[in-house]
py3Dmol code that shows the C-alpha trace and the ligand (Angstrom):
import py3Dmol

protein = """\
ATOM      1  CA  UNK A   1     153.036 102.500 100.710  1.00  0.00           C
ATOM      2  CA  UNK A   2     149.419 101.501 100.212  1.00  0.00           C
ATOM      3  CA  UNK A   3     149.730 102.125  96.474  1.00  0.00           C
ATOM      4  CA  UNK A   4     152.025 100.736  93.767  1.00  0.00           C
ATOM      5  CA  UNK A   5     152.561 103.600  91.333  1.00  0.00           C
ATOM      6  CA  UNK A   6     156.074 102.996  89.975  1.00  0.00           C
ATOM      7  CA  UNK A   7     159.267 101.052  90.678  1.00  0.00           C
ATOM      8  CA  UNK A   8     161.364 104.217  90.875  1.00  0.00           C
ATOM      9  CA  UNK A   9     161.522 104.221  94.670  1.00  0.00           C
ATOM     10  CA  UNK A  10     161.236 100.477  95.239  1.00  0.00           C
ATOM     11  CA  UNK A  11     164.132  99.066  97.254  1.00  0.00           C
ATOM     12  CA  UNK A  12     165.951  95.910  96.272  1.00  0.00           C
ATOM     13  CA  UNK A  13     164.513  94.233  99.395  1.00  0.00           C
ATOM     14  CA  UNK A  14     160.966  95.135  98.392  1.00  0.00           C
ATOM     15  CA  UNK A  15     161.412  93.918  94.819  1.00  0.00           C
ATOM     16  CA  UNK A  16     163.002  90.657  95.967  1.00  0.00           C
ATOM     17  CA  UNK A  17     160.284  90.025  98.548  1.00  0.00           C
ATOM     18  CA  UNK A  18     157.582  90.476  95.897  1.00  0.00           C
ATOM     19  CA  UNK A  19     159.453  88.235  93.440  1.00  0.00           C
ATOM     20  CA  UNK A  20     159.893  85.464  96.026  1.00  0.00           C
ATOM     21  CA  UNK A  21     156.196  85.648  96.870  1.00  0.00           C
ATOM     22  CA  UNK A  22     155.283  85.684  93.152  1.00  0.00           C
ATOM     23  CA  UNK A  23     157.430  82.580  92.581  1.00  0.00           C
ATOM     24  CA  UNK A  24     155.454  80.767  95.296  1.00  0.00           C
ATOM     25  CA  UNK A  25     152.228  81.804  93.578  1.00  0.00           C
ATOM     26  CA  UNK A  26     153.627  80.646  90.219  1.00  0.00           C
ATOM     27  CA  UNK A  27     154.206  77.233  91.830  1.00  0.00           C
ATOM     28  CA  UNK A  28     150.589  77.145  93.013  1.00  0.00           C
ATOM     29  CA  UNK A  29     151.174  77.774  96.725  1.00  0.00           C
ATOM     30  CA  UNK A  30     148.445  80.128  97.850  1.00  0.00           C
ATOM     31  CA  UNK A  31     145.392  80.603 100.007  1.00  0.00           C
ATOM     32  CA  UNK A  32     142.269  80.932  97.879  1.00  0.00           C
ATOM     33  CA  UNK A  33     140.624  82.986 100.646  1.00  0.00           C
ATOM     34  CA  UNK A  34     143.443  85.465 101.241  1.00  0.00           C
ATOM     35  CA  UNK A  35     141.363  88.390  99.936  1.00  0.00           C
ATOM     36  CA  UNK A  36     137.981  86.959 100.916  1.00  0.00           C
ATOM     37  CA  UNK A  37     135.272  89.604 100.836  1.00  0.00           C
ATOM     38  CA  UNK A  38     137.499  92.354  99.397  1.00  0.00           C
ATOM     39  CA  UNK A  39     136.293  94.074  96.213  1.00  0.00           C
ATOM     40  CA  UNK A  40     138.781  95.230  93.591  1.00  0.00           C
ATOM     41  CA  UNK A  41     138.101  97.050  90.345  1.00  0.00           C
ATOM     42  CA  UNK A  42     140.056  97.081  87.098  1.00  0.00           C
ATOM     43  CA  UNK A  43     139.654 100.735  86.115  1.00  0.00           C
ATOM     44  CA  UNK A  44     140.929 100.955  82.533  1.00  0.00           C
ATOM     45  CA  UNK A  45     140.772 104.149  80.488  1.00  0.00           C
ATOM     46  CA  UNK A  46     143.052 102.604  77.822  1.00  0.00           C
ATOM     47  CA  UNK A  47     142.776  99.208  76.134  1.00  0.00           C
ATOM     48  CA  UNK A  48     144.435  96.089  77.555  1.00  0.00           C
ATOM     49  CA  UNK A  49     144.418  92.341  77.115  1.00  0.00           C
ATOM     50  CA  UNK A  50     147.177  90.931  79.335  1.00  0.00           C
ATOM     51  CA  UNK A  51     147.258  93.337  82.264  1.00  0.00           C
ATOM     52  CA  UNK A  52     143.547  93.562  82.779  1.00  0.00           C
ATOM     53  CA  UNK A  53     142.771  89.858  82.477  1.00  0.00           C
ATOM     54  CA  UNK A  54     145.743  88.745  84.562  1.00  0.00           C
ATOM     55  CA  UNK A  55     144.818  91.152  87.366  1.00  0.00           C
ATOM     56  CA  UNK A  56     141.260  89.846  87.169  1.00  0.00           C
ATOM     57  CA  UNK A  57     142.443  86.240  87.435  1.00  0.00           C
ATOM     58  CA  UNK A  58     144.968  87.094  90.174  1.00  0.00           C
ATOM     59  CA  UNK A  59     142.290  88.774  92.308  1.00  0.00           C
ATOM     60  CA  UNK A  60     139.810  85.939  91.756  1.00  0.00           C
ATOM     61  CA  UNK A  61     142.384  83.292  92.674  1.00  0.00           C
ATOM     62  CA  UNK A  62     142.869  85.039  96.028  1.00  0.00           C
ATOM     63  CA  UNK A  63     139.133  85.135  96.658  1.00  0.00           C
ATOM     64  CA  UNK A  64     138.431  88.818  95.907  1.00  0.00           C
ATOM     65  CA  UNK A  65     135.324  90.137  94.179  1.00  0.00           C
ATOM     66  CA  UNK A  66     136.333  91.676  90.864  1.00  0.00           C
ATOM     67  CA  UNK A  67     134.556  94.568  89.169  1.00  0.00           C
ATOM     68  CA  UNK A  68     135.543  95.333  85.599  1.00  0.00           C
ATOM     69  CA  UNK A  69     135.259  98.914  84.444  1.00  0.00           C
ATOM     70  CA  UNK A  70     135.815  99.650  80.782  1.00  0.00           C
ATOM     71  CA  UNK A  71     135.806 103.336  79.866  1.00  0.00           C
ATOM     72  CA  UNK A  72     134.374 102.689  76.409  1.00  0.00           C
ATOM     73  CA  UNK A  73     131.146 101.170  77.799  1.00  0.00           C
ATOM     74  CA  UNK A  74     130.866 103.378  80.900  1.00  0.00           C
ATOM     75  CA  UNK A  75     129.547 106.824  81.827  1.00  0.00           C
ATOM     76  CA  UNK A  76     132.985 108.186  80.852  1.00  0.00           C
ATOM     77  CA  UNK A  77     131.335 108.492  77.432  1.00  0.00           C
ATOM     78  CA  UNK A  78     128.834 110.936  79.053  1.00  0.00           C
ATOM     79  CA  UNK A  79     131.670 113.088  80.359  1.00  0.00           C
ATOM     80  CA  UNK A  80     132.137 111.678  83.873  1.00  0.00           C
ATOM     81  CA  UNK A  81     135.675 112.326  85.115  1.00  0.00           C
ATOM     82  CA  UNK A  82     138.119 109.625  86.176  1.00  0.00           C
ATOM     83  CA  UNK A  83     138.037 110.963  89.745  1.00  0.00           C
ATOM     84  CA  UNK A  84     134.233 110.872  89.955  1.00  0.00           C
ATOM     85  CA  UNK A  85     134.335 107.365  88.524  1.00  0.00           C
ATOM     86  CA  UNK A  86     136.796 106.264  91.202  1.00  0.00           C
ATOM     87  CA  UNK A  87     134.787 107.955  93.973  1.00  0.00           C
ATOM     88  CA  UNK A  88     131.586 106.230  92.879  1.00  0.00           C
ATOM     89  CA  UNK A  89     133.122 102.772  92.731  1.00  0.00           C
ATOM     90  CA  UNK A  90     134.841 103.482  96.081  1.00  0.00           C
ATOM     91  CA  UNK A  91     131.404 104.320  97.511  1.00  0.00           C
ATOM     92  CA  UNK A  92     130.299 100.777  96.649  1.00  0.00           C
ATOM     93  CA  UNK A  93     132.929  99.520  99.106  1.00  0.00           C
ATOM     94  CA  UNK A  94     135.713  98.733  96.640  1.00  0.00           C
ATOM     95  CA  UNK A  95     139.167  98.740  98.303  1.00  0.00           C
ATOM     96  CA  UNK A  96     141.536  98.019  95.425  1.00  0.00           C
ATOM     97  CA  UNK A  97     141.804  99.774  92.067  1.00  0.00           C
ATOM     98  CA  UNK A  98     143.970  98.675  89.171  1.00  0.00           C
ATOM     99  CA  UNK A  99     144.178 101.742  86.975  1.00  0.00           C
ATOM    100  CA  UNK A 100     145.384 102.348  83.428  1.00  0.00           C
ATOM    101  CA  UNK A 101     145.303 105.815  81.880  1.00  0.00           C
ATOM    102  CA  UNK A 102     146.818 107.448  78.834  1.00  0.00           C
ATOM    103  CA  UNK A 103     148.136 110.482  80.755  1.00  0.00           C
ATOM    104  CA  UNK A 104     151.442 110.498  82.630  1.00  0.00           C
ATOM    105  CA  UNK A 105     150.810 110.899  86.347  1.00  0.00           C
ATOM    106  CA  UNK A 106     147.058 110.254  86.124  1.00  0.00           C
ATOM    107  CA  UNK A 107     147.149 107.247  88.450  1.00  0.00           C
ATOM    108  CA  UNK A 108     149.189 109.087  91.091  1.00  0.00           C
ATOM    109  CA  UNK A 109     146.742 112.003  90.886  1.00  0.00           C
ATOM    110  CA  UNK A 110     143.828 109.632  91.553  1.00  0.00           C
ATOM    111  CA  UNK A 111     145.735 107.951  94.384  1.00  0.00           C
ATOM    112  CA  UNK A 112     146.267 111.327  96.056  1.00  0.00           C
ATOM    113  CA  UNK A 113     142.490 111.850  96.161  1.00  0.00           C
ATOM    114  CA  UNK A 114     141.442 108.341  97.094  1.00  0.00           C
ATOM    115  CA  UNK A 115     140.059 107.697 100.528  1.00  0.00           C
ATOM    116  CA  UNK A 116     142.117 106.329 103.406  1.00  0.00           C
ATOM    117  CA  UNK A 117     142.334 102.565 103.044  1.00  0.00           C
ATOM    118  CA  UNK A 118     141.892 102.512  99.259  1.00  0.00           C
ATOM    119  CA  UNK A 119     144.836 100.985  97.354  1.00  0.00           C
ATOM    120  CA  UNK A 120     145.725 101.847  93.758  1.00  0.00           C
ATOM    121  CA  UNK A 121     147.979  99.875  91.441  1.00  0.00           C
ATOM    122  CA  UNK A 122     149.282 101.605  88.341  1.00  0.00           C
ATOM    123  CA  UNK A 123     148.501  99.325  85.394  1.00  0.00           C
ATOM    124  CA  UNK A 124     150.228 101.749  83.011  1.00  0.00           C
ATOM    125  CA  UNK A 125     150.110 105.559  82.803  1.00  0.00           C
ATOM    126  CA  UNK A 126     151.174 107.239  79.566  1.00  0.00           C
ATOM    127  CA  UNK A 127     154.889 106.744  78.988  1.00  0.00           C
ATOM    128  CA  UNK A 128     155.704 106.794  82.698  1.00  0.00           C
ATOM    129  CA  UNK A 129     155.380 103.486  84.483  1.00  0.00           C
ATOM    130  CA  UNK A 130     153.998  99.966  84.328  1.00  0.00           C
ATOM    131  CA  UNK A 131     155.343  98.526  87.576  1.00  0.00           C
ATOM    132  CA  UNK A 132     153.745  95.079  87.455  1.00  0.00           C
ATOM    133  CA  UNK A 133     155.147  94.568  83.934  1.00  0.00           C
ATOM    134  CA  UNK A 134     158.572  95.423  85.369  1.00  0.00           C
ATOM    135  CA  UNK A 135     158.059  92.857  88.122  1.00  0.00           C
ATOM    136  CA  UNK A 136     156.859  90.092  85.808  1.00  0.00           C
ATOM    137  CA  UNK A 137     159.806  90.692  83.512  1.00  0.00           C
ATOM    138  CA  UNK A 138     162.198  90.408  86.473  1.00  0.00           C
ATOM    139  CA  UNK A 139     160.504  87.191  87.608  1.00  0.00           C
ATOM    140  CA  UNK A 140     160.858  85.761  84.093  1.00  0.00           C
ATOM    141  CA  UNK A 141     164.554  86.714  84.004  1.00  0.00           C
ATOM    142  CA  UNK A 142     165.198  85.185  87.450  1.00  0.00           C
ATOM    143  CA  UNK A 143     163.563  81.919  86.443  1.00  0.00           C
ATOM    144  CA  UNK A 144     165.614  81.747  83.239  1.00  0.00           C
ATOM    145  CA  UNK A 145     168.961  83.091  84.465  1.00  0.00           C
ATOM    146  CA  UNK A 146     169.033  82.855  88.255  1.00  0.00           C
ATOM    147  CA  UNK A 147     168.579  85.388  91.027  1.00  0.00           C
ATOM    148  CA  UNK A 148     171.981  87.040  90.707  1.00  0.00           C
ATOM    149  CA  UNK A 149     171.864  89.479  87.790  1.00  0.00           C
ATOM    150  CA  UNK A 150     175.342  90.912  88.403  1.00  0.00           C
ATOM    151  CA  UNK A 151     177.091  88.721  85.815  1.00  0.00           C
ATOM    152  CA  UNK A 152     174.402  89.173  83.151  1.00  0.00           C
ATOM    153  CA  UNK A 153     174.090  91.429  80.129  1.00  0.00           C
ATOM    154  CA  UNK A 154     170.738  92.522  78.782  1.00  0.00           C
ATOM    155  CA  UNK A 155     169.864  94.441  75.612  1.00  0.00           C
ATOM    156  CA  UNK A 156     166.674  96.499  75.388  1.00  0.00           C
ATOM    157  CA  UNK A 157     165.744  97.301  71.796  1.00  0.00           C
ATOM    158  CA  UNK A 158     163.384  99.725  70.116  1.00  0.00           C
ATOM    159  CA  UNK A 159     160.901 102.378  71.111  1.00  0.00           C
ATOM    160  CA  UNK A 160     162.145 103.269  74.585  1.00  0.00           C
ATOM    161  CA  UNK A 161     160.924 106.842  74.296  1.00  0.00           C
ATOM    162  CA  UNK A 162     157.217 105.997  74.353  1.00  0.00           C
ATOM    163  CA  UNK A 163     157.475 102.956  76.608  1.00  0.00           C
ATOM    164  CA  UNK A 164     156.293 102.829  80.218  1.00  0.00           C
ATOM    165  CA  UNK A 165     157.387  99.180  80.173  1.00  0.00           C
ATOM    166  CA  UNK A 166     160.955 100.244  79.372  1.00  0.00           C
ATOM    167  CA  UNK A 167     161.010 102.787  82.207  1.00  0.00           C
ATOM    168  CA  UNK A 168     159.792 100.280  84.799  1.00  0.00           C
ATOM    169  CA  UNK A 169     162.076  97.527  83.462  1.00  0.00           C
ATOM    170  CA  UNK A 170     165.137  99.802  83.520  1.00  0.00           C
ATOM    171  CA  UNK A 171     164.411 100.903  87.093  1.00  0.00           C
ATOM    172  CA  UNK A 172     164.036  97.287  88.232  1.00  0.00           C
ATOM    173  CA  UNK A 173     167.110  96.078  86.320  1.00  0.00           C
ATOM    174  CA  UNK A 174     169.250  98.795  87.934  1.00  0.00           C
ATOM    175  CA  UNK A 175     167.865  98.174  91.425  1.00  0.00           C
ATOM    176  CA  UNK A 176     168.463  94.428  91.099  1.00  0.00           C
ATOM    177  CA  UNK A 177     172.058  95.002  89.988  1.00  0.00           C
ATOM    178  CA  UNK A 178     172.016  93.927  86.319  1.00  0.00           C
ATOM    179  CA  UNK A 179     175.649  93.644  85.159  1.00  0.00           C
ATOM    180  CA  UNK A 180     175.235  95.573  81.913  1.00  0.00           C
ATOM    181  CA  UNK A 181     172.177  97.194  80.348  1.00  0.00           C
ATOM    182  CA  UNK A 182     172.492  98.018  76.648  1.00  0.00           C
ATOM    183  CA  UNK A 183     169.812 100.122  75.027  1.00  0.00           C
ATOM    184  CA  UNK A 184     169.483 100.332  71.260  1.00  0.00           C
ATOM    185  CA  UNK A 185     167.098 102.006  68.851  1.00  0.00           C
ATOM    186  CA  UNK A 186     166.902 104.858  66.360  1.00  0.00           C
ATOM    187  CA  UNK A 187     167.894 108.190  67.942  1.00  0.00           C
ATOM    188  CA  UNK A 188     164.331 109.469  67.430  1.00  0.00           C
ATOM    189  CA  UNK A 189     163.019 106.737  69.775  1.00  0.00           C
ATOM    190  CA  UNK A 190     165.604 107.049  72.554  1.00  0.00           C
ATOM    191  CA  UNK A 191     164.695 109.449  75.381  1.00  0.00           C
ATOM    192  CA  UNK A 192     167.097 112.090  76.692  1.00  0.00           C
ATOM    193  CA  UNK A 193     165.328 112.618  80.026  1.00  0.00           C
ATOM    194  CA  UNK A 194     167.595 110.517  82.277  1.00  0.00           C
ATOM    195  CA  UNK A 195     165.749 107.255  81.554  1.00  0.00           C
ATOM    196  CA  UNK A 196     168.933 105.802  80.047  1.00  0.00           C
ATOM    197  CA  UNK A 197     171.343 106.866  82.823  1.00  0.00           C
ATOM    198  CA  UNK A 198     173.813 104.063  83.492  1.00  0.00           C
ATOM    199  CA  UNK A 199     172.972 102.236  80.262  1.00  0.00           C
ATOM    200  CA  UNK A 200     175.274 101.582  77.315  1.00  0.00           C
ATOM    201  CA  UNK A 201     173.454 103.348  74.473  1.00  0.00           C
ATOM    202  CA  UNK A 202     174.020 102.484  70.815  1.00  0.00           C
ATOM    203  CA  UNK A 203     172.210 102.670  67.507  1.00  0.00           C
ATOM    204  CA  UNK A 204     174.015  99.575  66.221  1.00  0.00           C
ATOM    205  CA  UNK A 205     171.689  96.628  66.776  1.00  0.00           C
ATOM    206  CA  UNK A 206     174.330  93.961  66.047  1.00  0.00           C
ATOM    207  CA  UNK A 207     176.736  95.513  68.584  1.00  0.00           C
ATOM    208  CA  UNK A 208     173.939  95.717  71.178  1.00  0.00           C
ATOM    209  CA  UNK A 209     173.163  92.010  70.774  1.00  0.00           C
ATOM    210  CA  UNK A 210     176.742  90.773  70.906  1.00  0.00           C
ATOM    211  CA  UNK A 211     176.949  88.085  73.625  1.00  0.00           C
ATOM    212  CA  UNK A 212     173.933  89.244  75.657  1.00  0.00           C
ATOM    213  CA  UNK A 213     172.019  86.880  77.959  1.00  0.00           C
ATOM    214  CA  UNK A 214     168.614  88.457  77.368  1.00  0.00           C
ATOM    215  CA  UNK A 215     167.040  90.562  74.634  1.00  0.00           C
ATOM    216  CA  UNK A 216     164.088  92.721  75.664  1.00  0.00           C
ATOM    217  CA  UNK A 217     162.189  93.848  72.582  1.00  0.00           C
ATOM    218  CA  UNK A 218     159.744  96.742  72.781  1.00  0.00           C
ATOM    219  CA  UNK A 219     156.607  97.446  70.805  1.00  0.00           C
ATOM    220  CA  UNK A 220     156.750 100.290  68.323  1.00  0.00           C
ATOM    221  CA  UNK A 221     154.082 102.525  69.931  1.00  0.00           C
ATOM    222  CA  UNK A 222     152.558 104.152  66.923  1.00  0.00           C
ATOM    223  CA  UNK A 223     149.588 105.429  68.971  1.00  0.00           C
ATOM    224  CA  UNK A 224     151.938 107.632  71.061  1.00  0.00           C
ATOM    225  CA  UNK A 225     154.124 108.758  68.184  1.00  0.00           C
ATOM    226  CA  UNK A 226     154.223 111.978  66.199  1.00  0.00           C
ATOM    227  CA  UNK A 227     154.362 111.512  62.433  1.00  0.00           C
ATOM    228  CA  UNK A 228     157.763 110.869  60.920  1.00  0.00           C
ATOM    229  CA  UNK A 229     159.633 109.473  63.954  1.00  0.00           C
ATOM    230  CA  UNK A 230     160.290 106.295  62.000  1.00  0.00           C
ATOM    231  CA  UNK A 231     160.754 106.443  58.252  1.00  0.00           C
ATOM    232  CA  UNK A 232     158.830 103.266  57.367  1.00  0.00           C
ATOM    233  CA  UNK A 233     157.950  99.986  59.005  1.00  0.00           C
ATOM    234  CA  UNK A 234     160.092  98.161  56.432  1.00  0.00           C
ATOM    235  CA  UNK A 235     163.123 100.278  57.284  1.00  0.00           C
ATOM    236  CA  UNK A 236     162.461  99.858  61.008  1.00  0.00           C
ATOM    237  CA  UNK A 237     162.277  96.089  60.588  1.00  0.00           C
ATOM    238  CA  UNK A 238     165.505  96.037  58.585  1.00  0.00           C
ATOM    239  CA  UNK A 239     167.393  98.104  61.160  1.00  0.00           C
ATOM    240  CA  UNK A 240     165.815  97.088  64.486  1.00  0.00           C
ATOM    241  CA  UNK A 241     163.679  93.987  63.874  1.00  0.00           C
ATOM    242  CA  UNK A 242     164.824  90.841  65.694  1.00  0.00           C
ATOM    243  CA  UNK A 243     165.230  87.966  63.237  1.00  0.00           C
ATOM    244  CA  UNK A 244     166.597  84.484  63.917  1.00  0.00           C
ATOM    245  CA  UNK A 245     169.798  85.361  62.023  1.00  0.00           C
ATOM    246  CA  UNK A 246     170.347  88.430  64.171  1.00  0.00           C
ATOM    247  CA  UNK A 247     169.586  86.603  67.392  1.00  0.00           C
ATOM    248  CA  UNK A 248     172.631  84.390  66.699  1.00  0.00           C
ATOM    249  CA  UNK A 249     174.800  87.324  67.825  1.00  0.00           C
ATOM    250  CA  UNK A 250     173.473  86.966  71.376  1.00  0.00           C
ATOM    251  CA  UNK A 251     174.653  84.187  73.710  1.00  0.00           C
ATOM    252  CA  UNK A 252     173.539  80.733  72.531  1.00  0.00           C
ATOM    253  CA  UNK A 253     171.234  80.424  75.560  1.00  0.00           C
ATOM    254  CA  UNK A 254     169.934  84.002  75.398  1.00  0.00           C
ATOM    255  CA  UNK A 255     166.254  84.524  76.094  1.00  0.00           C
ATOM    256  CA  UNK A 256     163.964  86.839  74.128  1.00  0.00           C
ATOM    257  CA  UNK A 257     161.282  88.905  75.830  1.00  0.00           C
ATOM    258  CA  UNK A 258     158.492  91.168  74.607  1.00  0.00           C
ATOM    259  CA  UNK A 259     155.745  92.694  76.767  1.00  0.00           C
ATOM    260  CA  UNK A 260     153.027  92.329  74.122  1.00  0.00           C
ATOM    261  CA  UNK A 261     151.097  93.181  72.142  1.00  0.00           C
ATOM    262  CA  UNK A 262     153.589  92.418  69.352  1.00  0.00           C
ATOM    263  CA  UNK A 263     153.806  94.013  65.937  1.00  0.00           C
ATOM    264  CA  UNK A 264     154.781  90.754  64.257  1.00  0.00           C
ATOM    265  CA  UNK A 265     157.082  91.338  61.315  1.00  0.00           C
ATOM    266  CA  UNK A 266     158.017  94.819  62.589  1.00  0.00           C
ATOM    267  CA  UNK A 267     160.060  94.622  65.822  1.00  0.00           C
ATOM    268  CA  UNK A 268     160.152  90.816  65.905  1.00  0.00           C
ATOM    269  CA  UNK A 269     159.752  87.978  63.407  1.00  0.00           C
ATOM    270  CA  UNK A 270     157.335  85.086  63.909  1.00  0.00           C
ATOM    271  CA  UNK A 271     160.281  82.703  63.974  1.00  0.00           C
ATOM    272  CA  UNK A 272     161.803  84.432  67.010  1.00  0.00           C
ATOM    273  CA  UNK A 273     158.523  85.242  68.777  1.00  0.00           C
ATOM    274  CA  UNK A 274     157.401  81.614  68.564  1.00  0.00           C
ATOM    275  CA  UNK A 275     160.878  80.075  68.776  1.00  0.00           C
ATOM    276  CA  UNK A 276     162.679  78.113  71.502  1.00  0.00           C
ATOM    277  CA  UNK A 277     164.401  81.160  73.027  1.00  0.00           C
ATOM    278  CA  UNK A 278     161.172  83.115  73.435  1.00  0.00           C
ATOM    279  CA  UNK A 279     159.914  83.792  76.988  1.00  0.00           C
ATOM    280  CA  UNK A 280     156.941  85.777  75.754  1.00  0.00           C
ATOM    281  CA  UNK A 281     154.160  83.491  76.994  1.00  0.00           C
ATOM    282  CA  UNK A 282     156.118  82.735  80.179  1.00  0.00           C
ATOM    283  CA  UNK A 283     156.055  86.483  80.833  1.00  0.00           C
ATOM    284  CA  UNK A 284     152.278  86.399  80.489  1.00  0.00           C
ATOM    285  CA  UNK A 285     151.972  83.438  82.859  1.00  0.00           C
ATOM    286  CA  UNK A 286     154.198  85.210  85.379  1.00  0.00           C
ATOM    287  CA  UNK A 287     151.961  88.269  85.126  1.00  0.00           C
ATOM    288  CA  UNK A 288     149.260  86.427  87.043  1.00  0.00           C
ATOM    289  CA  UNK A 289     151.673  85.368  89.818  1.00  0.00           C
ATOM    290  CA  UNK A 290     153.244  88.816  90.179  1.00  0.00           C
ATOM    291  CA  UNK A 291     149.821  90.480  90.321  1.00  0.00           C
ATOM    292  CA  UNK A 292     148.728  88.049  93.029  1.00  0.00           C
ATOM    293  CA  UNK A 293     151.800  89.040  95.040  1.00  0.00           C
ATOM    294  CA  UNK A 294     151.091  92.752  94.575  1.00  0.00           C
ATOM    295  CA  UNK A 295     147.392  92.470  95.478  1.00  0.00           C
ATOM    296  CA  UNK A 296     148.213  90.383  98.550  1.00  0.00           C
ATOM    297  CA  UNK A 297     150.886  92.831  99.715  1.00  0.00           C
ATOM    298  CA  UNK A 298     148.573  95.831  99.364  1.00  0.00           C
ATOM    299  CA  UNK A 299     145.224  94.409 100.416  1.00  0.00           C
ATOM    300  CA  UNK A 300     145.644  91.480 102.814  1.00  0.00           C
ATOM    301  CA  UNK A 301     145.159  92.078 106.524  1.00  0.00           C
TER     302      UNK A 301
END
"""
ligand_1 = """\
8
CP
N 151.981 94.182 78.293
C 150.801 94.806 78.457
O 150.636 95.733 79.278
O 149.775 94.331 77.667
P 148.268 94.895 77.637
O 148.336 96.305 77.116
O 147.511 93.969 76.733
O 147.752 94.873 79.052
"""
view = py3Dmol.view(width=600, height=400)
view.addModel(protein, "pdb")
view.setStyle({"model": 0}, {"cartoon": {"style": "trace"}})
view.addModel(ligand_1, "xyz")
view.setStyle({"model": 1}, {"stick": {}})
view.zoomTo()
view.show()
């Protein structure tokens, strides 16, 4: 496809090809003129630090021109629609769009109306998908644990219900043959829409952590939450916050991941986030490499 909207239909071959290419980029093997003369735009209708800046750097490192659109300082504030915004930036000759939007399906809807030859990458839509986060998490896991996931156990903890990261990660983990996927959180934050098919689901955090090779923590997404889904942040931390003492239940060489931004002291303690088992900044570094691979695959040649 000329767009990357989700990982739901991505084959194992496609994911592995992108991860191999991203690993080469992570090792510094790339052509700085691969996207010479191509204009790409980061079209963000929701805030971002990591995704936006790493796409910007990825595009620049491949020689593309990068336009940065920020809804809060744009004519969106005068009522211009997302589609008109896209059409106008397309008219300037822009071929690639990296789009984040608060509504589920908004990026796919824009892609359906884009002109022939325009490529869209979903940089996060609502609760639905964040495919490049899924890819960078898989790259980080491969580097830490090897390419064969079949003998591994991973625990995903927290607010799965509101998380597009969780949905893309779970799709990629299944496609790449993860041995066991445990999902744990309060019942109010676990979806019942098929997202957790094939996962071992529990509300017992200690049982979820027992012997796992990787712990994927999720941000408590208070901006997408109705009132009352969690009783208090203190209670949430007590029941589902990852502390160093709790992490001891996982394998001794287990890695800890978090997509960022973190609620420090809520879903994860400083000691774990900044500790020796944390892959959190490695994930960020891999975000640049994965986004280079995606932009190259969609836009080169
Ligand atoms: N992980 C992630 O998507 O971070 P940002 O919202 O800062 O881009």
